[in-house]
KETIDREN-380480 format. One record per residue: residue number from 1; residue in three letters; x, y, z of N, C-alpha, C, CB in turn. Coordinates in nm, 3 decimals. Glycine has a CB too. Example, Ala and Ser with C-alpha at 12.3 -4.5 7.8 and 13.67 -1.06 7.14 Angstrom:
<sites>
+-------+---------+---------+---------+---------+---------+---------+---------+---------+---------+---------+---------+---------+---------+
| palum | drenmar |     nxx |     nyy |     nzz |    caxx |    cayy |    cazz |     cxx |     cyy |     czz |    cbxx |    cbyy |    cbzz |
+-------+---------+---------+---------+---------+---------+---------+---------+---------+---------+---------+---------+---------+---------+
|     1 |     ALA |   1.319 |  -0.569 |   0.780 |   1.230 |  -0.450 |   0.780 |   1.320 |  -0.330 |   0.780 |   1.131 |  -0.447 |   0.905 |
|     2 |     SER |   1.285 |  -0.225 |   0.708 |   1.367 |  -0.106 |   0.714 |   1.290 |   0.003 |   0.787 |   1.408 |  -0.060 |   0.572 |
+-------+---------+---------+---------+---------+---------+---------+---------+---------+---------+---------+---------+---------+---------+
</sites>
This chain:
<sites>
+-------+---------+---------+---------+---------+---------+---------+---------+---------+---------+---------+---------+---------+---------+
| palum | drenmar |     nxx |     nyy |     nzz |    caxx |    cayy |    cazz |     cxx |     cyy |     czz |    cbxx |    cbyy |    cbzz |
+-------+---------+---------+---------+---------+---------+---------+---------+---------+---------+---------+---------+---------+---------+
|     1 |     MET |  -0.429 |  -2.330 |   0.213 |  -0.385 |  -2.205 |   0.264 |  -0.328 |  -2.232 |   0.405 |  -0.502 |  -2.101 |   0.265 |
|     2 |     ILE |  -0.225 |  -2.165 |   0.430 |  -0.149 |  -2.160 |   0.559 |  -0.171 |  -2.017 |   0.630 |   0.013 |  -2.187 |   0.529 |
|     3 |     GLU |  -0.224 |  -2.019 |   0.754 |  -0.222 |  -1.902 |   0.821 |  -0.087 |  -1.874 |   0.899 |  -0.335 |  -1.903 |   0.909 |
|     4 |     ALA |  -0.013 |  -1.771 |   0.881 |   0.105 |  -1.741 |   0.943 |   0.115 |  -1.603 |   1.018 |   0.203 |  -1.752 |   0.846 |
|     5 |     GLU |   0.158 |  -1.621 |   1.137 |   0.175 |  -1.487 |   1.209 |   0.302 |  -1.410 |   1.153 |   0.192 |  -1.512 |   1.370 |
|     6 |     VAL |   0.284 |  -1.292 |   1.124 |   0.401 |  -1.216 |   1.080 |   0.433 |  -1.094 |   1.180 |   0.374 |  -1.162 |   0.933 |
|     7 |     GLN |   0.569 |  -1.090 |   1.240 |   0.596 |  -1.009 |   1.334 |   0.705 |  -0.897 |   1.251 |   0.652 |  -1.097 |   1.466 |
|     8 |     ASN |   0.640 |  -0.775 |   1.238 |   0.708 |  -0.658 |   1.161 |   0.804 |  -0.599 |   1.255 |   0.606 |  -0.544 |   1.108 |
|     9 |     GLU |   0.925 |  -0.605 |   1.231 |   1.029 |  -0.546 |   1.311 |   1.045 |  -0.397 |   1.294 |   1.155 |  -0.610 |   1.281 |
|    10 |     THR |   1.011 |  -0.351 |   1.167 |   1.018 |  -0.213 |   1.132 |   0.905 |  -0.121 |   1.203 |   1.008 |  -0.205 |   0.979 |
|    11 |     HIS |   0.786 |  -0.172 |   1.219 |   0.677 |  -0.098 |   1.272 |   0.630 |  -0.163 |   1.408 |   0.562 |  -0.092 |   1.166 |
|    12 |     GLN |   0.698 |  -0.268 |   1.448 |   0.676 |  -0.323 |   1.589 |   0.538 |  -0.373 |   1.588 |   0.697 |  -0.215 |   1.707 |
|    13 |     THR |   0.495 |  -0.430 |   1.481 |   0.341 |  -0.486 |   1.483 |   0.347 |  -0.631 |   1.457 |   0.240 |  -0.417 |   1.367 |
|    14 |     THR |   0.225 |  -0.700 |   1.487 |   0.202 |  -0.845 |   1.468 |   0.072 |  -0.852 |   1.399 |   0.201 |  -0.928 |   1.603 |
|    15 |     PHE |   0.073 |  -0.926 |   1.282 |  -0.052 |  -0.950 |   1.224 |  -0.040 |  -1.097 |   1.159 |  -0.088 |  -0.832 |   1.116 |
|    16 |     THR |  -0.150 |  -1.145 |   1.104 |  -0.154 |  -1.275 |   1.048 |  -0.192 |  -1.263 |   0.884 |  -0.263 |  -1.364 |   1.133 |
|    17 |     LEU |  -0.119 |  -1.358 |   0.806 |  -0.136 |  -1.356 |   0.674 |  -0.182 |  -1.503 |   0.630 |  -0.006 |  -1.306 |   0.607 |
|    18 |     LYS |  -0.266 |  -1.514 |   0.531 |  -0.277 |  -1.647 |   0.456 |  -0.193 |  -1.654 |   0.356 |  -0.403 |  -1.677 |   0.401 |
|    19 |     LEU |  -0.110 |  -1.754 |   0.345 |  -0.008 |  -1.793 |   0.241 |  -0.029 |  -1.919 |   0.173 |   0.122 |  -1.800 |   0.298 |
|    20 |     VAL |   0.018 |  -1.928 |   0.057 |   0.014 |  -2.043 |  -0.010 |   0.131 |  -2.142 |   0.036 |   0.019 |  -2.011 |  -0.154 |
|    21 |     CYS |   0.242 |  -2.077 |   0.044 |   0.376 |  -2.132 |   0.094 |   0.447 |  -2.034 |   0.185 |   0.471 |  -2.166 |  -0.025 |
|    22 |     VAL |   0.513 |  -2.091 |   0.268 |   0.579 |  -2.007 |   0.374 |   0.726 |  -1.972 |   0.298 |   0.595 |  -2.097 |   0.534 |
|    23 |     PRO |   0.754 |  -1.830 |   0.301 |   0.878 |  -1.789 |   0.245 |   0.986 |  -1.831 |   0.342 |   0.881 |  -1.638 |   0.219 |
|    24 |     ARG |   1.109 |  -1.839 |   0.267 |   1.231 |  -1.889 |   0.349 |   1.290 |  -1.766 |   0.404 |   1.343 |  -1.972 |   0.261 |
|    25 |     ILE |   1.390 |  -1.773 |   0.493 |   1.493 |  -1.676 |   0.546 |   1.553 |  -1.623 |   0.423 |   1.605 |  -1.742 |   0.646 |
|    26 |     GLY |   1.572 |  -1.492 |   0.412 |   1.636 |  -1.424 |   0.309 |   1.549 |  -1.391 |   0.194 |   1.745 |  -1.498 |   0.266 |
|    27 |     GLU |   1.432 |  -1.442 |   0.170 |   1.350 |  -1.418 |   0.073 |   1.268 |  -1.272 |   0.091 |   1.262 |  -1.539 |   0.065 |
|    28 |     GLY |   1.231 |  -1.211 |  -0.006 |   1.156 |  -1.094 |  -0.009 |   1.012 |  -1.116 |  -0.027 |   1.205 |  -1.009 |  -0.108 |
|    29 |     ILE |   0.943 |  -1.025 |   0.055 |   0.798 |  -1.027 |   0.033 |   0.747 |  -0.881 |   0.020 |   0.725 |  -1.102 |   0.149 |
|    30 |     ARG |   0.632 |  -0.867 |  -0.044 |   0.571 |  -0.712 |  -0.041 |   0.460 |  -0.723 |   0.061 |   0.503 |  -0.653 |  -0.199 |
|    31 |     LEU |   0.447 |  -0.623 |   0.145 |   0.345 |  -0.599 |   0.236 |   0.291 |  -0.469 |   0.237 |   0.385 |  -0.627 |   0.357 |
|    32 |     MET |   0.169 |  -0.448 |   0.263 |   0.120 |  -0.312 |   0.286 |   0.151 |  -0.252 |   0.403 |  -0.009 |  -0.304 |   0.279 |
|    33 |     GLU |   0.202 |  -0.129 |   0.387 |   0.235 |  -0.034 |   0.499 |   0.122 |   0.022 |   0.561 |   0.316 |   0.075 |   0.456 |
|    34 |     PRO |   0.140 |   0.070 |   0.687 |   0.018 |   0.120 |   0.768 |  -0.049 |   0.240 |   0.689 |   0.065 |   0.172 |   0.923 |
|    35 |     ASP |   0.044 |   0.311 |   0.597 |  -0.024 |   0.433 |   0.529 |  -0.096 |   0.381 |   0.398 |   0.092 |   0.553 |   0.489 |
|    36 |     GLY |  -0.093 |   0.258 |   0.367 |  -0.156 |   0.201 |   0.242 |  -0.067 |   0.175 |   0.124 |  -0.260 |   0.289 |   0.196 |
|    37 |     ASP |   0.056 |   0.221 |   0.134 |   0.157 |   0.203 |   0.018 |   0.211 |   0.049 |   0.048 |   0.291 |   0.329 |   0.021 |
|    38 |     TRP |   0.262 |  -0.003 |  -0.063 |   0.335 |  -0.134 |  -0.054 |   0.472 |  -0.117 |  -0.048 |   0.308 |  -0.223 |  -0.165 |
|    39 |     ALA |   0.550 |  -0.213 |   0.020 |   0.690 |  -0.186 |   0.044 |   0.748 |  -0.331 |   0.048 |   0.718 |  -0.096 |   0.184 |
|    40 |     SER |   0.893 |  -0.329 |   0.014 |   0.956 |  -0.473 |   0.018 |   1.011 |  -0.508 |   0.157 |   1.079 |  -0.486 |  -0.089 |
|    41 |     TYR |   0.996 |  -0.612 |   0.206 |   1.036 |  -0.663 |   0.337 |   1.116 |  -0.789 |   0.297 |   0.907 |  -0.694 |   0.439 |
|    42 |     ASP |   1.250 |  -0.813 |   0.389 |   1.320 |  -0.924 |   0.395 |   1.267 |  -1.014 |   0.509 |   1.459 |  -0.890 |   0.408 |
|    43 |     VAL |   1.262 |  -1.147 |   0.489 |   1.220 |  -1.239 |   0.582 |   1.358 |  -1.271 |   0.662 |   1.148 |  -1.369 |   0.509 |
|    44 |     ILE |   1.357 |  -1.220 |   0.797 |   1.497 |  -1.243 |   0.862 |   1.483 |  -1.373 |   0.956 |   1.549 |  -1.103 |   0.956 |
|    45 |     ASP |   1.365 |  -1.429 |   0.977 |   1.350 |  -1.548 |   1.062 |   1.221 |  -1.621 |   1.025 |   1.350 |  -1.509 |   1.213 |
|    46 |     VAL |   1.217 |  -1.748 |   1.042 |   1.096 |  -1.842 |   1.028 |   1.114 |  -1.943 |   1.124 |   1.079 |  -1.907 |   0.887 |
|    47 |     TRP |   1.004 |  -1.967 |   1.199 |   1.012 |  -2.074 |   1.294 |   0.856 |  -2.139 |   1.305 |   1.073 |  -2.012 |   1.441 |
|    48 |     TYR |   0.850 |  -2.244 |   1.350 |   0.708 |  -2.308 |   1.364 |   0.676 |  -2.335 |   1.514 |   0.698 |  -2.452 |   1.280 |
|    49 |     GLN |   0.563 |  -2.319 |   1.578 |   0.528 |  -2.347 |   1.698 |   0.398 |  -2.429 |   1.691 |   0.521 |  -2.226 |   1.775 |
|    50 |     LYS |   0.395 |  -2.529 |   1.781 |   0.278 |  -2.613 |   1.804 |   0.151 |  -2.518 |   1.839 |   0.311 |  -2.719 |   1.924 |
|    51 |     ALA |   0.037 |  -2.548 |   1.772 |  -0.071 |  -2.459 |   1.795 |  -0.140 |  -2.511 |   1.928 |  -0.171 |  -2.455 |   1.667 |
|    52 |     GLU |  -0.220 |  -2.422 |   1.988 |  -0.299 |  -2.465 |   2.104 |  -0.410 |  -2.557 |   2.072 |  -0.354 |  -2.350 |   2.173 |
|    53 |     TYR |  -0.455 |  -2.568 |   1.959 |  -0.574 |  -2.636 |   1.926 |  -0.548 |  -2.784 |   1.861 |  -0.653 |  -2.545 |   1.831 |
|    54 |     GLY |  -0.418 |  -2.834 |   1.872 |  -0.407 |  -2.961 |   1.826 |  -0.265 |  -2.996 |   1.789 |  -0.496 |  -2.979 |   1.717 |
|    55 |     ASP |  -0.247 |  -3.093 |   1.715 |  -0.107 |  -3.127 |   1.659 |  -0.093 |  -3.062 |   1.534 |  -0.081 |  -3.279 |   1.639 |
|    56 |     VAL |  -0.083 |  -2.938 |   1.535 |  -0.064 |  -2.856 |   1.421 |   0.048 |  -2.758 |   1.445 |  -0.190 |  -2.785 |   1.385 |
|    57 |     TRP |   0.157 |  -2.734 |   1.349 |   0.249 |  -2.653 |   1.378 |   0.238 |  -2.521 |   1.287 |   0.372 |  -2.725 |   1.368 |
|    58 |     VAL |   0.230 |  -2.405 |   1.356 |   0.202 |  -2.284 |   1.301 |   0.314 |  -2.198 |   1.267 |   0.123 |  -2.221 |   1.381 |
|    59 |     PRO |   0.335 |  -2.141 |   1.132 |   0.462 |  -2.066 |   1.099 |   0.457 |  -1.940 |   1.162 |   0.486 |  -2.046 |   0.950 |
|    60 |     TYR |   0.572 |  -1.884 |   1.196 |   0.581 |  -1.747 |   1.224 |   0.699 |  -1.685 |   1.147 |   0.594 |  -1.726 |   1.374 |
|    61 |     LEU |   0.674 |  -1.569 |   1.097 |   0.771 |  -1.495 |   1.017 |   0.812 |  -1.357 |   1.093 |   0.707 |  -1.465 |   0.869 |
|    62 |     HIS |   0.942 |  -1.335 |   1.080 |   0.999 |  -1.214 |   1.145 |   1.061 |  -1.133 |   1.017 |   1.119 |  -1.255 |   1.267 |
|    63 |     VAL |   1.003 |  -1.020 |   0.987 |   1.047 |  -0.930 |   0.860 |   1.071 |  -0.796 |   0.917 |   0.928 |  -0.920 |   0.735 |
|    64 |     ARG |   1.164 |  -0.729 |   0.806 |   1.191 |  -0.586 |   0.831 |   1.207 |  -0.541 |   0.686 |   1.326 |  -0.553 |   0.929 |
|    65 |     LEU |   1.205 |  -0.410 |   0.677 |   1.197 |  -0.330 |   0.535 |   1.344 |  -0.363 |   0.491 |   1.161 |  -0.143 |   0.544 |
|    66 |     THR |   1.356 |  -0.366 |   0.358 |   1.473 |  -0.402 |   0.290 |   1.551 |  -0.274 |   0.306 |   1.450 |  -0.450 |   0.138 |
|    67 |     PRO |   1.694 |  -0.285 |   0.292 |   1.791 |  -0.159 |   0.309 |   1.743 |  -0.058 |   0.202 |   1.959 |  -0.198 |   0.284 |
|    68 |     ASP |   1.704 |  -0.092 |   0.075 |   1.665 |  -0.010 |  -0.027 |   1.546 |   0.074 |   0.029 |   1.631 |  -0.093 |  -0.153 |
|    69 |     GLU |   1.446 |  -0.006 |   0.073 |   1.328 |   0.082 |   0.115 |   1.352 |   0.176 |   0.231 |   1.213 |  -0.003 |   0.153 |
|    70 |     MET |   1.453 |   0.128 |   0.319 |   1.483 |   0.213 |   0.431 |   1.548 |   0.335 |   0.374 |   1.572 |   0.142 |   0.537 |
|    71 |     ARG |   1.633 |   0.325 |   0.279 |   1.712 |   0.443 |   0.234 |   1.603 |   0.535 |   0.150 |   1.848 |   0.394 |   0.136 |
|    72 |     ALA |   1.510 |   0.477 |   0.097 |   1.400 |   0.544 |   0.026 |   1.316 |   0.639 |   0.131 |   1.304 |   0.429 |  -0.043 |
|    73 |     LEU |   1.292 |   0.568 |   0.231 |   1.206 |   0.640 |   0.337 |   1.293 |   0.750 |   0.402 |   1.151 |   0.535 |   0.453 |
|    74 |     ASP |   1.427 |   0.722 |   0.425 |   1.516 |   0.824 |   0.472 |   1.524 |   0.942 |   0.384 |   1.646 |   0.771 |   0.490 |
|    75 |     SER |   1.548 |   0.920 |   0.259 |   1.569 |   1.025 |   0.172 |   1.440 |   1.097 |   0.128 |   1.640 |   0.975 |   0.059 |
|    76 |     ASP |   1.336 |   1.034 |   0.134 |   1.204 |   1.096 |   0.134 |   1.173 |   1.201 |   0.246 |   1.104 |   0.989 |   0.142 |
|    77 |     THR |   1.209 |   1.159 |   0.363 |   1.178 |   1.254 |   0.469 |   1.284 |   1.360 |   0.487 |   1.159 |   1.181 |   0.598 |
|    78 |     ALA |   1.409 |   1.339 |   0.447 |   1.500 |   1.430 |   0.453 |   1.519 |   1.520 |   0.316 |   1.617 |   1.361 |   0.494 |
|    79 |     ASN |   1.423 |   1.514 |   0.218 |   1.457 |   1.586 |   0.101 |   1.429 |   1.729 |   0.125 |   1.384 |   1.534 |  -0.019 |
|    80 |     PRO |   1.524 |   1.821 |   0.126 |   1.488 |   1.972 |   0.158 |   1.404 |   2.037 |   0.042 |   1.627 |   2.063 |   0.177 |
|    81 |     LEU |   1.389 |   1.977 |  -0.068 |   1.316 |   2.041 |  -0.168 |   1.169 |   2.017 |  -0.168 |   1.367 |   2.005 |  -0.291 |
|    82 |     VAL |   1.117 |   1.931 |  -0.078 |   0.994 |   1.903 |  -0.050 |   0.943 |   1.953 |   0.077 |   0.981 |   1.776 |  -0.059 |
|    83 |     ASN |   0.849 |   2.044 |   0.085 |   0.781 |   2.073 |   0.213 |   0.658 |   1.999 |   0.242 |   0.748 |   2.212 |   0.220 |
|    84 |     ARG |   0.666 |   1.921 |   0.324 |   0.550 |   1.824 |   0.346 |   0.444 |   1.895 |   0.434 |   0.601 |   1.685 |   0.420 |
|    85 |     SER |   0.472 |   1.995 |   0.488 |   0.375 |   2.081 |   0.575 |   0.277 |   2.139 |   0.476 |   0.452 |   2.205 |   0.663 |
|    86 |     GLN |   0.289 |   2.156 |   0.358 |   0.217 |   2.224 |   0.264 |   0.116 |   2.128 |   0.178 |   0.318 |   2.295 |   0.176 |
|    87 |     ALA |   0.128 |   2.004 |   0.217 |   0.052 |   1.894 |   0.164 |  -0.101 |   1.918 |   0.191 |   0.101 |   1.760 |   0.230 |
|    88 |     VAL |  -0.181 |   1.913 |   0.092 |  -0.316 |   1.922 |   0.108 |  -0.391 |   1.803 |   0.022 |  -0.358 |   2.067 |   0.066 |
|    89 |     PRO |  -0.519 |   1.775 |   0.057 |  -0.587 |   1.670 |  -0.017 |  -0.609 |   1.730 |  -0.152 |  -0.723 |   1.622 |   0.050 |
|    90 |     ILE |  -0.620 |   1.625 |  -0.255 |  -0.641 |   1.681 |  -0.391 |  -0.769 |   1.761 |  -0.426 |  -0.637 |   1.573 |  -0.481 |
|    91 |     GLU |  -0.881 |   1.709 |  -0.350 |  -1.019 |   1.780 |  -0.362 |  -0.979 |   1.917 |  -0.323 |  -1.145 |   1.718 |  -0.264 |
|    92 |     ASP |  -0.915 |   1.955 |  -0.214 |  -0.896 |   2.101 |  -0.188 |  -0.814 |   2.175 |  -0.277 |  -0.842 |   2.121 |  -0.064 |
|    93 |     PHE |  -0.711 |   2.102 |  -0.333 |  -0.619 |   2.166 |  -0.425 |  -0.699 |   2.192 |  -0.547 |  -0.493 |   2.079 |  -0.456 |
|    94 |     LEU |  -0.777 |   2.105 |  -0.602 |  -0.872 |   2.136 |  -0.726 |  -0.962 |   2.234 |  -0.707 |  -0.950 |   2.024 |  -0.768 |
|    95 |     ARG |  -1.020 |   2.242 |  -0.576 |  -1.123 |   2.332 |  -0.561 |  -1.079 |   2.489 |  -0.572 |  -1.186 |   2.300 |  -0.429 |
|    96 |     LYS |  -0.953 |   2.503 |  -0.560 |  -0.903 |   2.644 |  -0.570 |  -0.910 |   2.688 |  -0.728 |  -0.744 |   2.652 |  -0.509 |
|    97 |     PHE |  -0.896 |   2.581 |  -0.815 |  -0.897 |   2.623 |  -0.960 |  -1.038 |   2.609 |  -1.018 |  -0.794 |   2.535 |  -1.045 |
|    98 |     GLU |  -1.109 |   2.527 |  -0.959 |  -1.240 |   2.491 |  -1.022 |  -1.355 |   2.571 |  -0.944 |  -1.265 |   2.326 |  -1.015 |
|    99 |     GLY |  -1.344 |   2.613 |  -0.843 |  -1.447 |   2.678 |  -0.769 |  -1.517 |   2.582 |  -0.673 |  -1.546 |   2.740 |  -0.863 |
|   100 |     ASN |  -1.623 |   2.626 |  -0.596 |  -1.681 |   2.529 |  -0.519 |  -1.810 |   2.455 |  -0.573 |  -1.708 |   2.589 |  -0.399 |
|   101 |     GLU |  -1.844 |   2.501 |  -0.685 |  -1.966 |   2.434 |  -0.760 |  -1.923 |   2.304 |  -0.812 |  -2.022 |   2.521 |  -0.885 |
|   102 |     ASP |  -2.026 |   2.230 |  -0.808 |  -2.012 |   2.090 |  -0.891 |  -2.002 |   2.109 |  -1.025 |  -2.129 |   1.996 |  -0.875 |
|   103 |     HIS |  -1.938 |   2.013 |  -1.103 |  -1.942 |   2.024 |  -1.251 |  -2.064 |   1.984 |  -1.306 |  -1.840 |   1.948 |  -1.314 |
|   104 |     ARG |  -2.114 |   2.070 |  -1.422 |  -2.224 |   2.025 |  -1.475 |  -2.177 |   1.974 |  -1.617 |  -2.334 |   2.132 |  -1.474 |
|   105 |     PRO |  -2.238 |   1.865 |  -1.655 |  -2.197 |   1.809 |  -1.786 |  -2.230 |   1.906 |  -1.907 |  -2.269 |   1.669 |  -1.807 |
|   106 |     THR |  -2.168 |   1.921 |  -2.001 |  -2.184 |   1.990 |  -2.128 |  -2.253 |   1.903 |  -2.224 |  -2.054 |   2.034 |  -2.183 |
|   107 |     GLU |  -2.363 |   1.944 |  -2.277 |  -2.451 |   1.854 |  -2.382 |  -2.366 |   1.877 |  -2.501 |  -2.623 |   1.903 |  -2.409 |
|   108 |     ILE |  -2.343 |   1.760 |  -2.571 |  -2.297 |   1.769 |  -2.701 |  -2.370 |   1.667 |  -2.792 |  -2.149 |   1.751 |  -2.703 |
|   109 |     ASN |  -2.374 |   1.699 |  -2.927 |  -2.443 |   1.604 |  -3.025 |  -2.329 |   1.524 |  -3.087 |  -2.533 |   1.683 |  -3.142 |
|   110 |     LEU |  -2.351 |   1.383 |  -3.061 |  -2.247 |   1.309 |  -3.117 |  -2.295 |   1.227 |  -3.243 |  -2.189 |   1.219 |  -3.009 |
|   111 |     ASP |  -2.416 |   1.280 |  -3.285 |  -2.467 |   1.223 |  -3.409 |  -2.404 |   1.292 |  -3.531 |  -2.619 |   1.235 |  -3.414 |
|   112 |     LEU |  -2.336 |   1.208 |  -3.608 |  -2.268 |   1.271 |  -3.724 |  -2.352 |   1.256 |  -3.853 |  -2.127 |   1.206 |  -3.745 |
|   113 |     ASP |  -2.464 |   1.222 |  -3.847 |  -2.560 |   1.219 |  -3.962 |  -2.588 |   1.359 |  -4.009 |  -2.694 |   1.150 |  -3.924 |
|   114 |     PRO |  -2.571 |   1.403 |  -4.141 |  -2.573 |   1.534 |  -4.176 |  -2.730 |   1.583 |  -4.180 |  -2.497 |   1.551 |  -4.312 |
|   115 |     ARG |  -2.815 |   1.480 |  -4.186 |  -2.964 |   1.508 |  -4.203 |  -3.018 |   1.547 |  -4.072 |  -3.046 |   1.382 |  -4.258 |
|   116 |     SER |  -2.950 |   1.523 |  -3.948 |  -2.994 |   1.529 |  -3.811 |  -2.999 |   1.688 |  -3.775 |  -2.890 |   1.443 |  -3.712 |
|   117 |     GLU |  -3.074 |   1.722 |  -3.691 |  -3.078 |   1.858 |  -3.652 |  -2.973 |   1.870 |  -3.544 |  -3.221 |   1.903 |  -3.605 |
|   118 |     THR |  -2.902 |   1.992 |  -3.547 |  -2.802 |   2.021 |  -3.443 |  -2.861 |   2.085 |  -3.337 |  -2.693 |   2.099 |  -3.490 |
|   119 |     VAL |  -2.802 |   2.065 |  -3.209 |  -2.874 |   2.112 |  -3.080 |  -2.808 |   2.241 |  -3.044 |  -2.864 |   2.005 |  -2.954 |
+-------+---------+---------+---------+---------+---------+---------+---------+---------+---------+---------+---------+---------+---------+
</sites>
């Protein structure tokens, strides 16, 4: 495993990744966004620097969102048909229809033997 430092141009963040191989300039990689979604990134630069702890060269990657991902983000925020101010957690949404009580399981008899008693 190779530990590489990744500099994310889109979010202006830096983090480390453990890689099996270092991607080349122009290749695409999938990274997790700060909100937990996955997105496609282009590798725009790769360089190596000598580590402080010996004769080891550490890879550095410079990445940014792909143009398609950028357009998807722009269209997602600019969509006039979606009012994001009305977003609520799914639990709160379902509570409106189900009530505040917890669900109680319904007892059913799955025994198909005609000689058994029904409950």
